Every structure is written in structure tokens, then in C-alpha cells.
All heavy atoms as an XYZ file, in Angstrom:
754
protein
N       1.005     -4.329     28.535
C       1.540     -5.475     29.354
C       1.331     -5.199     30.802
O       1.484     -4.039     31.308
C       2.854     -5.546     29.062
C       3.291     -6.245     27.661
S       4.941     -6.449     27.477
C       5.509     -4.810     27.131
N       1.085     -6.235     31.625
C       1.097     -6.061     33.048
C       2.452     -6.436     33.509
O       2.726     -7.442     34.336
C       0.090     -7.039     33.704
C      -1.375     -6.601     33.382
C      -2.270     -7.557     34.165
C      -3.719     -7.114     34.092
N      -4.620     -8.081     34.628
N       3.344     -5.485     33.226
C       4.742     -5.766     33.748
C       5.178     -4.480     34.494
O       4.958     -3.413     34.017
C       5.755     -5.905     32.559
C       7.189     -6.049     33.004
C       5.364     -7.103     31.649
N       5.514     -4.743     35.792
C       5.822     -3.567     36.700
C       6.876     -2.633     36.023
O       7.876     -3.015     35.511
C       6.244     -4.139     37.947
C       6.279     -3.075     39.051
C       4.906     -2.536     39.296
O       3.982     -3.310     39.302
O       4.719     -1.353     39.714
N       6.554     -1.412     35.978
C       7.428     -0.412     35.522
C       7.439     -0.253     33.955
O       8.208      0.564     33.363
N       6.638     -1.056     33.306
C       6.689     -1.055     31.834
C       5.801      0.123     31.284
O       4.924      0.568     31.921
C       6.127     -2.352     31.259
C       6.616     -2.589     29.864
O       6.608     -1.708     29.064
O       6.923     -3.694     29.599
N       6.160      0.611     30.123
C       5.487      1.762     29.621
C       4.042      1.385     29.014
O       3.228      2.257     28.924
C       6.265      2.308     28.366
C       7.514      2.839     28.800
C       7.548      4.225     29.419
C       8.907      4.705     29.806
N       9.004      5.712     30.636
N       3.832      0.143     28.643
C       2.536     -0.290     28.061
C       1.758     -1.142     29.111
O       2.044     -2.220     29.254
C       2.693     -1.080     26.834
C       4.028     -0.909     26.071
C       4.968     -1.934     26.163
C       4.336      0.205     25.328
C       6.168     -1.795     25.521
C       5.433      0.245     24.644
C       6.397     -0.704     24.725
O       7.603     -0.574     23.931
N       0.879     -0.517     29.679
C       0.041     -1.215     30.787
C      -1.211     -1.780     30.177
O      -2.185     -1.287     30.297
C      -0.174     -0.286     31.955
C       1.008      0.295     32.635
S       2.224     -0.867     33.232
C       1.366     -1.415     34.653
N      -1.074     -2.953     29.573
C      -2.216     -3.638     29.022
C      -2.349     -5.011     29.537
O      -1.562     -5.450     30.305
C      -2.068     -3.640     27.379
C      -1.849     -2.316     26.744
C      -1.422     -2.541     25.309
C      -3.113     -1.530     26.796
N      -3.198     -5.722     29.080
C      -3.441     -7.146     29.490
C      -2.598     -8.134     28.823
O      -3.115     -9.112     28.370
C      -4.988     -7.436     29.485
C      -5.892     -6.634     30.428
O      -5.270     -6.310     31.502
O      -7.008     -6.335     30.123
N      -1.425     -7.899     28.604
C      -0.476     -8.816     28.160
C       0.656     -9.006     29.155
O       1.062     -8.064     29.817
C       0.110     -8.319     26.785
C      -0.888     -8.092     25.747
C      -1.594     -6.887     25.458
C      -1.246     -9.190     24.906
C      -2.539     -6.819     24.491
C      -2.220     -9.040     23.858
C      -2.802     -7.885     23.711
O      -3.817     -7.730     22.747
N       1.106    -10.228     29.132
C       2.092    -10.503     30.148
C       3.507    -10.298     29.724
O       4.408    -10.110     30.460
C       1.982    -12.028     30.530
C       0.676    -12.270     31.335
O       0.320    -11.496     32.238
N       0.003    -13.400     30.994
N       3.814    -10.277     28.321
C       5.096    -10.140     27.855
C       5.039     -9.142     26.686
O       3.911     -8.973     26.004
C       5.739    -11.473     27.409
O       5.058    -11.944     26.339
C       5.818    -12.415     28.548
N       6.114     -8.646     26.289
C       6.199     -7.739     25.048
C       5.846     -8.575     23.812
O       5.257     -8.140     22.912
C       7.622     -7.146     25.004
C       7.735     -6.062     23.963
C       8.984     -5.369     23.970
O       9.367     -4.749     25.069
O       9.763     -5.426     23.019
N       6.243     -9.744     23.802
C       6.008    -10.749     22.701
C       4.544    -11.017     22.504
O       3.960    -10.933     21.490
C       6.671    -12.013     22.941
C       6.604    -12.973     21.665
C       7.388    -14.247     22.011
O       8.768    -14.219     21.871
O       6.843    -15.314     22.077
N       3.731    -11.063     23.708
C       2.322    -11.336     23.480
C       1.618    -10.045     23.063
O       0.711    -10.121     22.241
C       1.765    -11.619     24.957
C       2.007    -12.978     25.411
C       1.278    -13.294     26.738
O       0.431    -12.472     27.187
O       1.652    -14.281     27.440
N       2.199     -8.910     23.398
C       1.573     -7.651     22.950
C       1.917     -7.540     21.421
O       0.979     -7.101     20.657
C       2.400     -6.455     23.639
C       1.874     -5.002     23.167
C       0.351     -4.889     23.294
C       2.568     -3.945     23.997
N       3.113     -7.774     20.980
C       3.448     -7.829     19.556
C       2.423     -8.743     18.750
O       1.869     -8.296     17.810
C       4.902     -8.275     19.334
C       5.223     -8.396     17.937
C       5.648     -7.279     17.266
C       5.174     -9.610     17.196
C       5.955     -7.310     15.862
C       5.572     -9.686     15.845
C       5.966     -8.586     15.192
N       2.203     -9.988     19.283
C       1.359    -10.854     18.652
C      -0.153    -10.324     18.562
O      -0.848    -10.406     17.600
C       1.158    -12.238     19.368
C       2.616    -12.970     19.335
C       2.968    -13.426     17.917
O       1.990    -13.843     17.253
O       4.103    -13.360     17.451
N      -0.462     -9.591     19.661
C      -1.866     -9.023     19.640
C      -2.092     -7.890     18.642
O      -3.154     -7.586     18.168
N      -0.978     -7.229     18.324
C      -0.979     -6.220     17.328
C      -0.753     -6.532     15.872
O      -0.760     -5.666     14.953
C       0.025     -5.113     17.717
C      -0.200     -4.295     19.079
C       0.924     -3.504     19.518
C      -1.536     -3.350     18.863
N      -0.482     -7.801     15.657
C      -0.225     -8.319     14.312
C      -1.245     -7.858     13.263
O      -0.926     -7.459     12.208
C       0.131     -9.803     14.247
C       1.480     -9.979     14.745
C      -0.101    -10.407     12.811
C       1.960    -11.496     14.888
N      -2.621     -7.883     13.605
C      -3.551     -7.413     12.551
C      -3.298     -5.970     12.102
O      -3.401     -5.708     10.966
C      -4.899     -7.660     13.386
C      -4.647     -8.738     14.295
C      -3.256     -8.521     14.729
N      -3.036     -5.148     13.059
C      -2.760     -3.717     12.701
C      -1.562     -3.607     11.982
O      -1.436     -2.822     11.044
C      -2.759     -2.947     14.103
N      -0.485     -4.335     12.337
C       0.717     -4.399     11.644
C       0.558     -4.849     10.216
O       1.152     -4.222      9.318
C       1.768     -5.244     12.415
C       2.268     -4.677     13.744
C       2.907     -5.743     14.541
C       3.113     -3.418     13.563
N      -0.255     -5.835     10.055
C      -0.548     -6.388      8.656
C      -1.242     -5.215      7.822
O      -0.957     -5.151      6.614
C      -1.355     -7.552      8.683
C      -0.569     -8.808      9.151
O       0.620     -8.832      8.948
N      -1.248     -9.785      9.698
N      -2.090     -4.525      8.412
C      -2.875     -3.524      7.732
C      -1.863     -2.347      7.263
O      -1.956     -1.943      6.144
C      -3.997     -2.799      8.505
C      -4.500     -1.542      7.928
C      -5.160     -3.904      8.840
N      -0.966     -2.006      8.127
C       0.093     -1.115      7.818
C       0.979     -1.567      6.634
O       1.344     -0.795      5.754
C       0.846     -0.697      9.014
C       1.862      0.476      8.776
C       1.151      1.645      8.305
C       1.998      2.873      7.969
N       1.343      4.061      7.662
N       1.366     -2.866      6.702
C       2.247     -3.387      5.617
C       1.432     -3.377      4.314
O       2.069     -3.028      3.373
C       2.577     -4.850      5.979
C       3.695     -5.023      7.019
C       3.876     -6.530      7.225
C       4.995     -4.302      6.582
N       0.227     -3.618      4.345
C      -0.574     -3.466      3.002
C      -0.558     -2.185      2.517
O      -0.391     -1.858      1.289
C      -1.978     -3.958      3.213
C      -2.091     -5.529      3.266
C      -3.592     -5.953      3.492
C      -3.637     -7.516      3.791
N      -4.907     -7.951      3.979
N      -0.674     -1.124      3.401
C      -0.721      0.230      3.087
C       0.676      0.626      2.489
O       0.777      1.338      1.485
C      -1.053      1.099      4.288
C      -0.850      2.579      3.936
O       0.195      3.149      4.260
N      -1.927      3.220      3.510
N       1.709      0.233      3.145
C       3.060      0.501      2.643
C       3.303     -0.102      1.281
O       3.904      0.596      0.376
C       4.089     -0.028      3.630
C       4.209      0.652      4.962
C       4.910     -0.156      6.011
C       4.888      1.992      4.853
N       2.943     -1.364      1.010
C       3.024     -2.010     -0.203
C       2.222     -1.292     -1.197
O       2.660     -1.205     -2.365
C       2.567     -3.483     -0.123
C       3.611     -4.301      0.644
O       4.834     -4.085      0.685
N       3.120     -5.402      1.290
N       1.021     -0.807     -0.977
C       0.210     -0.122     -1.898
C       0.962      1.204     -2.287
O       0.835      1.659     -3.435
C      -1.078      0.279     -1.274
C      -2.137      0.655     -2.280
C      -3.398      1.024     -1.514
C      -4.196     -0.194     -1.089
N      -5.532      0.157     -0.456
N       1.773      1.798     -1.497
C       2.509      2.973     -1.686
C       3.952      2.649     -2.175
O       4.829      3.474     -2.142
C       2.606      3.851     -0.445
C       1.190      4.492     -0.204
O       0.846      5.331     -0.953
N       0.628      4.089      0.817
N       4.139      1.499     -2.668
C       5.445      1.011     -3.236
C       6.624      1.002     -2.295
O       7.735      1.194     -2.622
C       5.783      1.791     -4.462
C       4.623      2.013     -5.489
C       4.691      0.998     -6.573
C       3.804      1.384     -7.668
N       2.504      0.690     -7.612
N       6.306      0.831     -0.982
C       7.377      0.722      0.072
C       7.371     -0.685      0.465
O       6.432     -1.100      1.139
C       7.094      1.721      1.215
C       7.037      3.103      0.782
C       8.261      1.462      2.204
C       6.712      4.105      1.840
N       8.415     -1.515      0.077
C       8.313     -2.919      0.283
C       9.451     -3.354      1.202
O       9.517     -4.607      1.437
C       8.378     -3.637     -1.091
C       7.223     -3.265     -1.939
C       7.206     -4.104     -3.089
C       6.006     -3.613     -4.043
N       4.707     -4.060     -3.648
N      10.340     -2.554      1.644
C      11.474     -3.165      2.438
C      11.222     -3.052      3.927
O      12.166     -3.343      4.715
C      12.707     -2.219      2.087
C      12.541     -0.785      2.468
O      11.431     -0.181      2.244
N      13.490     -0.114      3.071
N      10.010     -2.921      4.425
C       9.581     -2.816      5.752
C       9.009     -4.053      6.324
O       8.047     -4.582      5.555
C       8.849     -1.495      5.973
C       9.802     -0.287      5.709
C       8.315     -1.434      7.487
C       8.972      0.972      5.824
N       9.351     -4.446      7.491
C       8.689     -5.637      8.162
C       7.728     -5.249      9.328
O       7.873     -4.120      9.739
C       9.683     -6.591      8.667
O      10.489     -6.051      9.617
C      10.729     -7.113      7.416
N       7.038     -6.163      9.814
C       6.265     -5.948     11.038
C       7.223     -5.443     12.115
O       6.896     -4.621     13.005
C       5.482     -7.101     11.374
C       4.218     -7.452     10.557
C       3.610     -8.654     10.980
C       3.734     -9.708      9.793
N       3.092    -10.922     10.028
N       8.313     -6.218     12.272
C       9.242     -5.951     13.297
C       9.849     -4.513     13.220
O      10.077     -3.870     14.212
C      10.374     -7.030     13.261
C       9.982     -8.371     13.698
C       9.244     -9.117     12.608
O       9.218     -8.719     11.427
O       8.662    -10.203     12.926
N      10.101     -4.063     11.933
C      10.533     -2.633     11.776
C       9.563     -1.632     12.311
O       9.936     -0.689     12.905
C      10.773     -2.414     10.258
C      11.945     -3.201      9.679
O      12.886     -3.614     10.352
O      11.855     -3.506      8.459
N       8.365     -1.896     11.987
C       7.222     -0.853     12.561
C       7.262     -0.971     13.979
O       7.239      0.106     14.659
C       5.869     -1.313     11.903
C       5.856     -1.268     10.409
C       4.834     -0.451     12.530
C       4.675     -1.929      9.719
N       7.213     -2.109     14.595
C       7.158     -2.321     15.950
C       8.398     -1.601     16.665
O       8.302     -0.935     17.695
C       7.274     -3.861     16.271
C       7.452     -4.235     17.705
C       8.602     -4.716     18.331
C       6.458     -4.188     18.793
N       8.375     -4.981     19.611
C       7.091     -4.716     19.938
C       5.082     -3.989     18.816
C       6.444     -4.838     21.165
C       4.418     -4.009     20.091
C       5.075     -4.580     21.148
N       9.601     -1.899     16.189
C      10.850     -1.263     16.746
C      10.855      0.178     16.629
O      11.162      0.950     17.603
C      12.079     -1.870     16.122
C      12.270     -3.322     16.545
O      11.831     -3.696     17.625
N      12.820     -4.149     15.607
N      10.325      0.782     15.466
C      10.311      2.236     15.298
C       9.387      2.788     16.352
O       9.845      3.772     17.007
C       9.840      2.583     13.788
C       9.748      4.001     13.620
C      10.739      4.836     13.311
C       8.428      4.582     13.858
C      10.556      6.179     13.124
C       8.208      5.873     13.702
C       9.256      6.753     13.342
O       9.064      8.102     13.211
N       8.231      2.293     16.543
C       7.259      2.856     17.404
C       7.797      2.632     18.882
O       7.596      3.638     19.713
C       5.899      2.228     17.286
C       5.179      2.745     15.968
C       3.998      1.999     15.676
C       4.871      4.316     16.152
N       8.379      1.601     19.220
C       8.850      1.423     20.664
C       9.965      2.416     20.887
O       9.933      2.946     21.959
C       9.475     -0.085     20.652
C       8.586     -1.123     21.184
C       9.171     -2.446     21.508
C      10.654     -2.622     21.245
N      11.154     -3.902     21.584
N      10.771      2.593     19.938
C      11.926      3.486     20.232
C      11.669      5.001     20.009
O      12.143      5.806     20.782
C      13.200      3.147     19.308
C      13.601      1.795     19.595
C      14.763      1.383     18.476
C      14.334      1.650     20.923
N      10.782      5.299     18.975
C      10.574      6.722     18.737
C       9.378      7.327     19.219
O       9.275      8.538     19.328
C      10.516      6.782     17.118
C      11.853      6.396     16.507
C      12.956      7.310     16.709
C      14.276      6.792     16.068
N      15.390      7.628     16.327
N       8.319      6.501     19.549
C       7.088      7.113     19.956
C       6.632      6.555     21.368
O       6.304      7.353     22.282
C       6.003      6.771     18.945
C       4.570      7.169     19.391
C       3.926      7.949     18.304
C       2.506      8.295     18.840
N       2.207      9.614     18.418
N       6.655      5.219     21.620
C       6.081      4.672     22.788
C       7.101      4.846     23.988
O       6.584      4.784     25.184
C       5.687      3.275     22.583
C       4.623      3.154     21.514
C       3.611      4.013     21.285
C       4.360      2.015     20.808
N       2.817      3.536     20.237
C       3.229      2.200     19.923
C       4.962      0.720     20.684
C       2.709      1.233     19.053
C       4.401     -0.210     19.816
C       3.282      0.134     18.934
N       8.322      5.010     23.642
C       9.254      5.076     24.906
C       8.940      6.277     25.832
O       9.097      6.093     27.011
C      10.692      5.133     24.314
C      11.788      5.112     25.388
S      11.932      3.542     26.082
C      12.694      2.652     24.835
N       8.402      7.301     25.179
C       8.096      8.567     25.967
C       6.766      8.540     26.508
O       6.293      9.563     27.014
C       8.500      9.717     25.328
O       7.774      9.856     24.016
N       5.975      7.571     26.187
C       4.510      7.536     26.528
C       4.255      6.764     27.837
O       5.015      5.804     28.209
C       3.667      6.830     25.337
O       3.863      7.613     24.254
N       3.219      7.021     28.496
C       2.798      6.380     29.686
C       1.420      5.891     29.592
O       0.569      6.563     29.050
C       2.881      7.346     30.968
C       4.361      7.633     31.323
O       5.174      6.816     31.349
N       4.583      8.923     31.559
N       1.158      4.667     30.140
C      -0.160      4.158     30.199
C      -0.816      4.049     28.837
O      -1.955      4.394     28.683
C      -0.980      4.713     31.298
C      -0.431      4.751     32.567
O       0.118      3.765     32.977
N      -0.461      5.815     33.270
N      -0.156      3.543     27.841
C      -0.687      3.417     26.464
C      -1.858      2.401     26.485
O      -1.785      1.370     27.178
C       0.339      2.918     25.552
C       1.212      4.002     25.040
C       2.418      3.274     24.264
C       0.504      5.002     24.107
N      -2.906      2.673     25.784
C      -3.975      1.835     25.614
C      -3.910      1.078     24.304
O      -3.266      1.610     23.380
C      -5.362      2.500     25.802
C      -5.605      3.243     27.064
C      -6.874      4.046     27.092
C      -5.564      2.229     28.258
N      -4.528     -0.048     24.215
C      -4.224     -0.831     22.931
C      -4.847     -0.007     21.694
O      -4.143      0.022     20.698
C      -5.145     -2.139     23.016
C      -4.838     -3.163     21.908
C      -3.348     -3.455     21.806
C      -5.679     -4.365     22.224
N      -5.880      0.593     21.737
C      -6.407      1.422     20.617
C      -5.472      2.562     20.246
O      -5.310      2.847     19.132
C      -7.808      1.999     20.985
C      -7.908      3.269     21.716
C      -7.767      4.497     20.968
C      -8.007      3.280     23.070
C      -7.861      5.734     21.784
C      -7.979      4.442     23.865
C      -7.936      5.656     23.164
O      -8.004      6.803     23.796
N      -4.685      3.071     21.241
C      -3.694      4.130     20.861
C      -2.585      3.550     20.083
O      -2.077      4.121     19.237
C      -3.229      4.762     22.087
C      -4.324      5.529     22.897
C      -3.894      5.970     24.270
O      -3.338      5.179     25.041
N      -4.109      7.240     24.541
N      -2.170      2.381     20.523
C      -1.115      1.687     19.803
C      -1.484      1.288     18.412
O      -0.705      1.442     17.450
C      -0.612      0.409     20.585
C      -0.043      0.786     22.002
S       0.349     -0.633     22.980
C       2.116     -0.791     22.393
N      -2.787      0.725     18.254
C      -3.222      0.425     16.880
C      -3.297      1.737     16.015
O      -2.769      1.722     14.868
C      -4.699     -0.230     16.955
C      -5.258     -0.343     15.578
C      -4.512     -1.591     17.598
N      -3.791      2.801     16.602
C      -3.810      4.051     15.917
C      -2.449      4.540     15.508
O      -2.232      5.007     14.306
C      -4.504      5.202     16.773
C      -4.700      6.476     16.012
O      -5.423      6.496     15.097
O      -4.014      7.351     16.395
N      -1.463      4.378     16.336
C      -0.096      4.696     15.917
C       0.491      3.940     14.841
O       1.146      4.445     13.993
C       0.820      4.541     17.214
C       0.696      5.609     18.301
O       0.038      6.748     18.017
O       1.009      5.308     19.436
N       0.219      2.643     14.857
C       0.619      1.758     13.834
C       0.007      2.140     12.425
O       0.696      2.289     11.460
C       0.255      0.303     14.090
C       1.148     -0.210     15.373
C       0.485     -0.604     12.937
C       0.655     -1.539     15.901
N      -1.302      2.328     12.422
C      -1.969      2.647     11.211
C      -1.613      4.008     10.663
O      -1.317      4.169      9.432
C      -3.479      2.531     11.375
C      -4.000      1.199     11.865
C      -4.213      3.020     10.124
C      -3.585      0.103     10.987
N      -1.297      4.973     11.512
C      -1.088      6.370     11.135
C       0.319      6.843     11.086
O       0.572      7.926     10.830
C      -1.952      7.284     11.969
C      -3.395      7.025     11.708
O      -3.853      7.140     10.580
N      -4.094      6.796     12.798
N       1.186      5.941     11.368
C       2.635      6.350     11.299
C       3.033      6.861      9.924
O       2.513      6.311      8.853
C       3.585      4.991     11.691
C       4.967      5.439     11.886
C       3.403      4.009     10.623
C       5.820      4.258     12.366
N       3.794      7.832      9.895
C       4.228      8.507      8.658
C       5.181      7.443      7.850
O       6.158      7.093      8.337
C       5.024      9.823      8.936
C       5.398     10.540      7.755
O       6.343     10.121      7.063
O       4.638     11.427      7.450
N       4.791      7.226      6.669
C       5.396      6.245      5.811
C       6.804      6.637      5.565
O       7.749      5.836      5.622
C       4.668      5.946      4.454
C       3.416      5.183      4.730
O       3.039      4.769      5.739
N       2.582      5.124      3.648
N       6.985      7.928      5.264
C       8.397      8.369      4.919
C       9.289      8.304      6.093
O      10.473      7.824      6.059
C       8.294      9.872      4.357
C       7.625      9.772      3.016
C       9.714     10.440      4.114
C       7.288     11.116      2.483
N       8.891      8.736      7.344
C       9.655      8.730      8.589
C       9.935      7.220      8.838
O      11.246      6.879      9.203
C       8.882      9.245      9.674
C       8.733     10.692      9.699
C       7.951     11.167     10.952
C      10.058     11.533      9.670
N       9.078      6.299      8.695
C       9.308      4.872      8.998
C      10.298      4.364      7.886
O      11.191      3.657      8.334
C       7.915      4.119      8.859
C       8.131      2.566      9.007
C       8.683      2.271     10.296
C       6.752      1.990      8.862
N      10.212      4.741      6.660
C      11.116      4.231      5.676
C      12.503      4.788      5.901
O      13.475      3.999      5.759
C      10.706      4.647      4.316
C      11.434      4.051      3.093
O      11.576      2.812      3.173
O      11.702      4.719      2.146
N      12.655      5.986      6.297
C      13.939      6.625      6.625
C      14.540      5.855      7.816
O      15.758      5.730      7.819
C      13.857      8.067      6.875
C      13.589      8.867      5.610
O      13.836      8.443      4.475
N      13.002     10.130      5.739
N      13.771      5.594      8.798
C      14.198      4.898      9.865
C      14.790      3.568      9.600
O      15.893      3.119      9.911
C      13.094      4.695     11.043
C      13.483      3.697     12.083
C      14.288      4.086     13.174
C      12.958      2.395     11.975
C      14.477      3.107     14.177
C      13.259      1.410     12.977
C      13.974      1.806     14.005
O      14.318      0.848     15.017
N      14.076      2.761      8.718
C      14.493      1.395      8.235
C      15.743      1.547      7.497
O      16.767      0.755      7.717
C      13.320      0.674      7.592
C      13.913     -0.602      6.923
C      12.143      0.463      8.542
N      15.858      2.607      6.660
C      17.125      2.669      5.753
C      18.284      3.097      6.687
O      19.368      2.574      6.453
C      16.820      3.709      4.747
C      15.970      3.237      3.613
C      15.598      4.399      2.666
C      14.687      3.856      1.624
N      14.198      4.960      0.724
N      18.017      3.886      7.695
C      19.055      4.222      8.578
C      19.609      2.953      9.346
O      20.749      2.865      9.535
C      18.675      5.330      9.553
C      18.494      6.659      8.833
O      18.948      6.833      7.708
O      17.875      7.552      9.524
N      18.600      2.284      9.841
C      19.002      1.052     10.627
C      19.724      0.042      9.792
O      20.684     -0.625     10.221
C      17.763      0.347     11.232
C      17.238      1.164     12.370
C      18.116      1.310     13.540
O      18.619      0.299     14.068
O      18.268      2.508     13.921
N      19.374     -0.152      8.459
C      20.000     -1.037      7.591
C      21.449     -0.588      7.353
O      22.355     -1.422      7.294
C      19.262     -1.153      6.246
C      17.911     -1.974      6.336
S      16.887     -1.878      4.920
C      17.771     -2.870      3.862
N      21.590      0.782      7.153
C      22.940      1.292      7.050
C      23.874      1.124      8.163
O      25.104      0.851      8.019
C      22.912      2.835      6.640
N      23.343      1.262      9.380
C      24.099      0.945     10.625
C      24.532     -0.447     10.682
O      25.664     -0.733     11.319
C      23.264      1.334     11.878
C      22.981      2.761     12.094
C      22.182      2.870     13.383
C      21.668      4.309     13.557
N      20.721      4.431     14.696
N      23.746     -1.383     10.268
C      24.074     -2.839     10.470
C      24.917     -3.348      9.281
O      25.196     -4.554      9.351
C      22.682     -3.609     10.445
C      21.970     -3.247     11.705
O      22.513     -2.985     12.828
N      20.727     -3.301     11.730
N      25.282     -2.538      8.364
C      26.196     -3.065      7.280
C      27.544     -3.041      7.813
O      28.135     -2.536      8.565
C      26.026     -2.151      6.032
C      24.771     -2.437      5.397
C      24.756     -1.641      4.180
N      23.411     -1.697      3.532
C      22.918     -0.946      2.548
N      23.719     -0.119      2.084
N      21.702     -1.022      2.184
């Protein structure tokens, strides 16, 4: 995003635009998760996990790095994160 002080310096004006641009990679990851019998995770869950757990401490991320992170995120860590978040929200 081209937002001053933001961690992701890409050609997106808002975080929402960046999310929209990453939907194809998020869909690939969801298919992989479903293939591995993990069905309780959404695109937003993947996005939030990476924003909070990986990208928050990164500087000047490039789009290909974000796509790589989405595709290669550990399924078990992601699943545990989602389960923990669901438990917090009950």
C-alpha cells in the first residue's frame, strides 16, 4: 500500500485494496486447506493471521512475498490460531 508509515509498501491505496488483490492467492490456500480437511478457515482468517503474526514485524513487503506467505503458511499453526480466536470470541 502507498500509505505513509504502513508496513506494506505496495501499489495499493488501502488495506482493503491489498486484500482484494490477494484474493487469488487466498483462494488457492483455501483449496489447499479444504483438501487437507481443514474447513473452518476463511480468507479473512488467513489475512488476519498473517497481518498479526508475520507481516506486523516486516518492512517493505513485496506482493510476491505476501503471496508466498499465504501459500506456504503452516496449516496447523493457522488452524490453531483460528481455533484460539474462536474461543476468545465466545
